[in-house]
C-alpha positions, 0 to 999 in steps of 0.5 A: 384200813389198818391202823397202828396200835402205837398211834390212835386210841380205840375210842377215837378210832371207833368214833371216827368209823361211826361218823363216817358210816352215818355220812357225817363227813364233817368229822375230821380224821383223828389226829396223830397224838404227840409222843408225850400223849402216847407215853401217857397212854401206854403207862395207862395201858400197862405197857412199858414206855419206849427206851429214852434216847441216850445222852451223847458221852465223850468217850475216852480214846481207846488205848493202843494195844500194848506191845508184849515185852518180847516185841520190844526186846526184838526191836532193840536187838535189831537196832543194836545189830544194825549199828554194829554192822555200820560201826563195828570197831568201837562197839564190838569192844564193849562186848568183848570179854576175853582175848582178841585185840583189845587196846593195852590196859593202863599201866599199874603199880609205881613208876618213876614219874608216879612212885606212889601210884596204887598205894594209900601213900599216894594221898599221904603228906610228904616228909616231915609234913606227915608227922603230926605234933600235938598242942603242948600243955604244961605236964610233968613239971614242964611248962607248955613252952618246954613241952613244945620244945621237947615235942619239936626236938622229938620230931627232929629226931624222927626226921634225922633218923628216917628222912635225912638224905645223908642218913638214908645213904648210910651216913651217921645220924649225928644231928638226931642224936645230939640230945641223947642223954650222956648217962644212958651208957648202953644206948650210947654203946649201941649207937657207937657200934651200930653206926661206927664210921660214916657208911660202915655197917654196925656189926652185931648192933643193927643200925636199922633198928633206929634209922633207915638206910639203903646202900647207895651202890645198889639202890637209889630213890625214885624222886626226892619225896618220902611219904609219911603218916603218923604222929606222937602223944605225950604224958608225964614221966616218973621223976619229972618230965614227959614220955613222948610216944611216936608212931610213924609209917614211912614209904620209900620208893626205890629203884636199882642204882644200875637203872632199869626203871622198875620201882618198888616201895620199902615201907617202915613203920616205927614206934619210938619212945623218948623221955625228956627230963624236966628242968632241975632234974638230972639229964634235963634238956636231953632225952633217954631212948626208952624203947624202939620197934619197927615193922618193915615191908620189902626191906629184906629178911635175915642179916641185912648188913646194916642196909635195907635190901628191897627185892625187885621183880622175880626176887620178890617172895610170892609164897607166904611163910610157913606160919602164915603170918600176913600183914598189911603195911598200910594198916596202922591199927594196933601196935607196931610189934603186934603185926609180925610177932617176935623181933626179927621175924619175917612175914608176908605183906599183902601189898607194898 
C-alpha cells in the first residue's frame, strides 16, 4: 500500500498496520490530517511549508505601446496630402514661397484716400491739434494770464506760417507776422524781401526758412489735413518777458497738380524761438524772432525758388550723399539742426 509522505505521520501508519495484522479490524483507518496539521508537522520535521496562496491584486491596465515619433509624422503628412488632393487651391498657397500666381499684395505707401498710410504720422493729430501748449504760469515779470496770451499767439504764429491754406499756396503770412516787433529791423527787412508781393519768391532771402509754401501751378494736396506733432516750452528772458521755444514736425501729403494719383510726403521739422516782452518794457505785447532752423525731407535741394519742390517716382534720389548723412524725419530726438549738419546741407532720409 502506498501512502503519501505529505498526508499521514509514520507513527499513525505503523499503528494501523500492527492492528490490521493482529486481526483487530476495529481500528479505523487513519484520517487525513487537516492542512493546518500538515503544516505544523512539516515545521516540526524541518521542511518548509507550501507556498501560501497569493492575494488577488487589481493590476493597473497595461499601457498601450507608445508610437514612435516617426509614425506620428508619417500619419500627419498623409492627412495633409489627402486634404491638398481634394482642396488644392486654398492650401497650396500656404506653401508657396516664390513665384506662381499668388494673389495681388495689398498696396503699400500713401494713396489719395490714405495719404499718411505706412507712416508714423498716420497716428498723429491733424493741424493745430498736434501742437501742444503748456500750462501758463507767472514768469519773467508776466502774470499767468499774460504768459498764456503769449503762448496762444505763438501757436497762432506757427499755424499762420505752416498750416494756413493761403500761405501754403504762396501767399504772405500777414496774420502770423502782425505781432513782430517793429524795432527788429533786420528781421523786418528779411520778411519784406522774402515774401515780397503775394506769391512772389523772395530772392536771396528764402521764405522757406520761416514758412511752408508749394507752387500751386505744380503741386496740390491730397486732402485737407496736415499731420503735426510737437509743442513748446518757455522760460524767463533777460530784461523781462519770456522766451518761447517751439519744436514741431509737419507732414504734408502732396500730389502733382496735373494729376496722376501718386502721393508723396514732404516733412518739415521747425524749431523757432520767439521772445515776448513783459508789460512796461520796450516792445511789450510784440515778439522778437530770436532764432529759426528747419529740417526738410523731400522738399528739394539747392535753390528752391521760394517753394518746396517734392520729387515723385523716378525723380526721387535713391543713393545716399557722398558724406553718408542719413536721417529719419520722424525721429524727434535731438535738436533740429543736429540732423543734417550745416545749414542748407542736403542729406538722405530713410523714409518719408
